Structures are given as C-alpha cells and as structure tokens.
LOMAR-821227 format. One record per residue (C-alpha): residue in one letter; residue number from 0; x, y, z. Coordinates in steps of 0.05 Angstrom, whole numbers. Example, Ala and Ser with C-alpha at 12.3 -4.5 7.8 and 13.67 -1.06 7.14 Angstrom:
# residues 2
+------+------+--------+--------+--------+
! resn ! resi !     xx !     yy !     zz !
+------+------+--------+--------+--------+
!    A !    0 !    246 !    -90 !    156 !
!    S !    1 !    273 !    -21 !    143 !
+------+------+--------+--------+--------+
***
This chain:
# residues 107
+------+------+--------+--------+--------+
! resn ! resi !     xx !     yy !     zz !
+------+------+--------+--------+--------+
!    M !    0 !  -1733 !   -206 !     -4 !
!    K !    1 !  -1734 !   -266 !     37 !
!    V !    2 !  -1666 !   -291 !     61 !
!    T !    3 !  -1669 !   -367 !     61 !
!    D !    4 !  -1602 !   -381 !     87 !
!    E !    5 !  -1532 !   -348 !    105 !
!    I !    6 !  -1473 !   -374 !     69 !
!    T !    7 !  -1396 !   -374 !     79 !
!    G !    8 !  -1338 !   -388 !     34 !
!    D !    9 !  -1303 !   -363 !    -30 !
!    P !   10 !  -1348 !   -315 !    -65 !
!    S !   11 !  -1325 !   -345 !   -135 !
!    I !   12 !  -1362 !   -409 !   -116 !
!    F !   13 !  -1426 !   -373 !   -115 !
!    G !   14 !  -1416 !   -328 !   -178 !
!    L !   15 !  -1407 !   -267 !   -135 !
!    D !   16 !  -1335 !   -252 !   -162 !
!    K !   17 !  -1368 !   -231 !   -228 !
!    P !   18 !  -1442 !   -220 !   -209 !
!    A !   19 !  -1495 !   -226 !   -261 !
!    F !   20 !  -1529 !   -165 !   -231 !
!    V !   21 !  -1512 !   -108 !   -186 !
!    I !   22 !  -1572 !    -74 !   -152 !
!    T !   23 !  -1558 !     -5 !   -120 !
!    V !   24 !  -1610 !     23 !    -71 !
!    E !   25 !  -1604 !     96 !    -43 !
!    I !   26 !  -1645 !    119 !     13 !
!    G !   27 !  -1642 !    195 !     14 !
!    S !   28 !  -1571 !    220 !     11 !
!    A !   29 !  -1549 !    182 !     77 !
!    K !   30 !  -1556 !    111 !     62 !
!    K !   31 !  -1535 !     67 !      0 !
!    H !   32 !  -1536 !     -7 !     -5 !
!    V !   33 !  -1506 !    -52 !    -58 !
!    L !   34 !  -1533 !   -120 !    -70 !
!    E !   35 !  -1492 !   -163 !   -119 !
!    V !   36 !  -1533 !   -224 !   -149 !
!    G !   37 !  -1493 !   -285 !   -167 !
!    D !   38 !  -1513 !   -355 !   -192 !
!    Q !   39 !  -1577 !   -389 !   -182 !
!    T !   40 !  -1578 !   -444 !   -127 !
!    P !   41 !  -1574 !   -515 !   -155 !
!    T !   42 !  -1648 !   -525 !   -138 !
!    N !   43 !  -1666 !   -463 !   -178 !
!    T !   44 !  -1708 !   -436 !   -120 !
!    G !   45 !  -1658 !   -379 !   -103 !
!    Y !   46 !  -1600 !   -335 !   -118 !
!    Y !   47 !  -1533 !   -324 !    -83 !
!    V !   48 !  -1525 !   -255 !    -62 !
!    R !   49 !  -1473 !   -209 !    -26 !
!    L !   50 !  -1496 !   -147 !     12 !
!    D !   51 !  -1449 !    -88 !     11 !
!    G !   52 !  -1389 !   -131 !     -5 !
!    G !   53 !  -1394 !   -169 !     59 !
!    R !   54 !  -1449 !   -213 !     83 !
!    M !   55 !  -1469 !   -273 !     34 !
!    A !   56 !  -1537 !   -306 !     33 !
!    I !   57 !  -1589 !   -340 !     -8 !
!    V !   58 !  -1648 !   -302 !    -27 !
!    A !   59 !  -1712 !   -333 !    -53 !
!    Q !   60 !  -1723 !   -329 !   -128 !
!    S !   61 !  -1787 !   -290 !   -120 !
!    G !   62 !  -1747 !   -233 !    -90 !
!    I !   63 !  -1697 !   -226 !   -147 !
!    E !   64 !  -1733 !   -245 !   -211 !
!    P !   65 !  -1785 !   -184 !   -209 !
!    L !   66 !  -1725 !   -136 !   -198 !
!    T !   67 !  -1684 !   -166 !   -256 !
!    G !   68 !  -1748 !   -168 !   -301 !
!    L !   69 !  -1750 !    -98 !   -296 !
!    L !   70 !  -1689 !    -93 !   -342 !
!    T !   71 !  -1721 !   -131 !   -396 !
!    S !   72 !  -1792 !   -104 !   -384 !
!    P !   73 !  -1791 !    -38 !   -359 !
!    P !   74 !  -1860 !     -7 !   -335 !
!    Y !   75 !  -1869 !     45 !   -389 !
!    L !   76 !  -1928 !     91 !   -383 !
!    N !   77 !  -1979 !     85 !   -438 !
!    T !   78 !  -1976 !    145 !   -487 !
!    L !   79 !  -2037 !    168 !   -520 !
!    T !   80 !  -2037 !    166 !   -600 !
!    P !   81 !  -2048 !    236 !   -620 !
!    T !   82 !  -2114 !    253 !   -662 !
!    P !   83 !  -2090 !    276 !   -730 !
!    S !   84 !  -2116 !    347 !   -746 !
!    P !   85 !  -2159 !    351 !   -809 !
!    I !   86 !  -2118 !    367 !   -871 !
!    P !   87 !  -2140 !    436 !   -901 !
!    P !   88 !  -2167 !    431 !   -971 !
!    T !   89 !  -2115 !    455 !  -1025 !
!    A !   90 !  -2133 !    493 !  -1085 !
!    T !   91 !  -2145 !    451 !  -1146 !
!    P !   92 !  -2087 !    459 !  -1195 !
!    L !   93 !  -2099 !    489 !  -1260 !
!    P !   94 !  -2088 !    444 !  -1322 !
!    P !   95 !  -2026 !    455 !  -1359 !
!    T !   96 !  -2031 !    504 !  -1418 !
!    E !   97 !  -2000 !    492 !  -1487 !
!    A !   98 !  -1939 !    528 !  -1500 !
!    V !   99 !  -1944 !    581 !  -1555 !
!    P !  100 !  -1887 !    585 !  -1602 !
!    T !  101 !  -1858 !    654 !  -1603 !
!    V !  102 !  -1824 !    682 !  -1668 !
!    T !  103 !  -1767 !    728 !  -1661 !
!    P !  104 !  -1766 !    773 !  -1720 !
!    T !  105 !  -1701 !    770 !  -1758 !
!    P !  106 !  -1673 !    839 !  -1774 !
+------+------+--------+--------+--------+
***
C-alpha cells in the first residue's frame, strides 16, 4: 500500500469513527496490525485509513480496492465436476397379471 499523505484531525471527518472496512493482519503470534478504512478522498484516488488506532493517512486506491474486492469476489478454487458412474441395468418389470376371482364355498 502506498501512503500518499499523512493527515491529522478529527477521525470522524474522514469516516474513521465508523470505518467501512477493518482489515486485521496477523504476523505469526507476535504481531497484529489493524487497518481501519474510512471514506474515499474527494478526488476518488485514495482512502482515509488509520493504522492501529493511531496514525492516520491517505492510501492510494490501488492499495485498498484489491483487498476489499476479496469480500465480494473471493478466490475460490475450481472444483472438478464428478463423472457420473454408469447406472446398472435393472430387471425388466413383469407385466401385471389379471386378478382371478376366488370363490369361497358357502357352508
């Protein structure tokens, strides 16, 4: 990510009071960084960001949009379509037979 400028002021002016995205990066178990992404700049060439709740800056749009794009278009692995196995032949059903009336002898 390319930082184009550092900024100071009230974070709410830059949309950082309610960030649009919060990106957390963990490096092993020792380091963790949180990048809050606020509003776009008026020229639409960057985003206001805050790193670890402190330093605020403007980051080039090309550094943020590929990351946020992963939310709407994640890189799924192609899955193979299984080949159907042949269906074993079934026995031909016998035609129905006619019912034969049975007579019960009367006593």
